[in-house]
C-alpha positions in Angstrom: 57.5 41.5 61.3 55.5 43.1 64.1 56.1 46.6 62.7 55.1 45.8 59.2 51.4 45.2 59.9 50.7 48.7 61.5 52.5 50.3 58.5 50.4 48.3 56.1 47.2 49.2 58.0 48.2 52.9 58.0 48.9 52.7 54.2 45.5 51.2 53.5 43.8 53.8 55.6 45.7 56.6 53.9 44.8 55.2 50.5 41.1 55.2 51.4 41.3 58.8 52.6 43.2 59.9 49.4 40.7 58.1 47.1 37.8 59.7 48.9 39.3 63.2 48.7 40.5 63.0 45.1 37.2 61.7 44.0 35.6 65.0 45.0 38.3 67.1 43.4 37.8 68.4 39.8 40.9 67.4 37.9 42.0 69.3 34.8 45.1 68.4 32.7 46.9 71.3 30.8 49.2 69.8 28.2 50.2 72.6 25.9 53.4 70.8 24.8 51.3 67.7 23.8 53.5 65.5 26.0 50.8 62.8 26.2 50.2 62.6 22.5 53.3 63.5 20.6 55.6 61.7 23.1 53.3 58.9 24.0 55.8 56.2 23.0 58.9 57.9 24.5 59.9 57.8 28.2 60.2 61.1 30.2 61.2 62.0 33.7 58.3 63.7 35.4 59.6 66.1 38.1 57.4 67.8 40.8 58.0 69.3 44.2 57.5 67.0 47.2 54.6 69.0 48.6 52.5 68.4 45.6 52.6 64.6 45.7 49.1 64.0 46.9 47.3 64.3 43.6 49.8 62.5 41.4 48.4 58.9 41.6 44.8 60.1 40.8 46.1 62.2 37.8 48.2 59.4 36.4 45.2 57.2 36.4 43.3 59.9 34.6 45.8 61.2 32.0 47.1 57.9 30.6 46.4 54.7 32.4 48.2 52.6 29.8 51.5 54.6 30.1 53.5 52.9 32.8 55.1 55.2 35.4 57.7 54.2 37.9 58.2 56.4 41.0 61.4 57.1 42.8 60.9 57.1 46.5 63.4 57.3 49.4 64.7 54.3 51.3 63.4 55.7 54.6 60.3 54.6 56.6 58.3 57.4 55.0 59.4 56.2 51.6 58.2 52.7 52.5 54.8 54.2 53.4 54.6 56.0 50.1 55.6 52.9 48.2 52.6 51.1 49.8 50.3 53.9 48.8 51.6 53.9 45.2 51.2 50.1 45.1 47.5 50.6 45.6 47.5 52.6 42.3 49.6 49.9 40.5 52.6 52.3 40.4 55.9 50.4 40.9 58.8 52.1 42.7 62.5 52.4 42.7 63.8 53.1 46.3 66.8 55.3 47.0 68.0 58.9 47.6 71.1 60.9 47.7 71.8 59.7 51.2 70.8 56.0 50.9 71.1 53.6 48.0 71.7 56.5 45.7 73.9 54.7 43.1 71.7 51.6 43.0 68.6 53.7 42.6 70.2 55.6 39.7 71.0 52.3 38.0 67.5 50.9 38.5 65.8 54.1 37.4 68.0 54.3 34.3 67.1 50.7 33.5 63.4 51.5 33.8 63.8 54.4 31.4 65.7 52.2 28.9 62.8 49.8 29.0 60.5 52.6 27.9 58.9 53.4 31.2 58.4 56.9 32.5 59.8 58.0 35.9 58.3 60.3 38.5 60.7 62.0 40.9 60.5 64.7 43.6 63.9 66.5 43.3 63.6 68.2 46.7 62.6 65.1 48.6 62.7 63.3 50.8 63.8 65.8 53.4 64.4 69.0 51.6 65.1 71.8 51.8 61.8 72.8 50.1 62.3 73.7 46.5 65.9 72.8 46.5 66.7 70.9 43.2 69.0 68.0 44.2 71.4 66.9 41.5 70.0 63.4 41.2 67.3 64.4 38.6 69.9 66.1 36.5 72.2 63.2 36.6 69.4 60.8 35.8 68.4 62.8 32.7 72.0 63.1 31.7 72.8 59.4 31.9 69.6 58.2 30.3 69.3 61.0 27.8 65.6 61.2 28.6 64.1 64.7 29.0 62.8 66.2 32.2 59.1 67.2 32.1 58.2 69.5 35.0 54.8 69.0 36.6 53.1 72.0 38.1 49.8 72.3 40.0 47.4 75.1 40.5 44.6 74.9 43.1 41.5 76.8 43.9 41.6 75.9 47.6 44.1 74.1 49.8 45.2 73.3 53.3 48.9 73.2 54.2 50.4 70.8 56.7 53.1 71.9 59.2 55.8 69.8 57.6 59.2 70.7 56.2 57.7 71.1 52.7 54.4 72.7 53.7 52.6 69.7 52.2 49.6 70.8 50.1 46.2 69.1 50.5 43.4 70.3 48.1 40.1 71.0 49.7 37.1 68.8 48.8 35.2 69.9 45.7 38.0 72.3 44.7 39.7 72.3 41.3 43.2 71.1 40.7 45.0 71.7 37.4 48.0 69.7 36.4 50.3 71.5 34.0 52.9 69.6 32.0 55.8 71.8 31.2 58.1 72.0 28.2 60.6 69.1 28.2 64.1 69.9 29.3 67.0 68.0 27.7 70.3 67.6 29.5 73.5 67.2 27.5 75.3 63.9 27.9 78.7 65.5 28.4 79.0 68.1 31.2 82.0 69.3 33.2 81.5 69.7 36.9 81.0 73.5 36.5 78.6 73.0 33.5 76.6 70.4 35.5 76.0 72.8 38.4 75.1 75.6 35.9 72.6 73.2 34.3 71.1 72.4 37.7 70.7 76.1 38.5 69.2 76.8 35.1 66.6 74.0 35.5 65.8 75.1 39.1 65.3 78.7 38.0 63.0 77.6 35.2 60.9 75.3 37.4 60.7 78.0 40.2 59.5 80.6 37.7 56.5 78.3 36.9 55.8 77.3 40.5 52.6 79.0 41.8 52.0 79.1 45.5 48.4 78.4 46.4 46.6 80.5 48.9 45.2 78.9 52.0 41.5 79.6 52.1 39.0 79.1 54.9 
């Protein structure tokens, strides 16, 4: 009990800082595939790299506040902090990763998709390596038969943290553009070899559309 209060206090402080920062940022949504209109009634699995997490809650509030999104977070202490931050934005979570509660998290995430909710996942989280597509997102899309929609960001000015993922923080009054990529369908039946080939294909496609921002003074 004694450790929960500092964590809650830290989460509230972090939320306040995030809200202050994101309020200054110019947010632009690029939806060339019309995901938000043509697929408004269908669930999707939003996939983005871990180092681009910061702007997601603010953008989800902006692009479609009535479309319920569930986030998959790790069962670690950092995942608990992230869960508290997301709760401030009314974004529920499913907790688990490849190393902890993986099977249970897959079941809960699949159930959320079956209920018509969208899911947001960082396929290289929670500990990397950076830009390494873990098999969980492919398995989830395969089992649920819900397409993966890659989310990409472009920035006009950022800072990078000295973390394993080089976490990206947009600078105040900069512009951040969220790009919704073309949906990726995963076949329901895949051999072990075909599954790995599919994972590599999805990784190559996402990496080809990942733009590294430049640090600017």
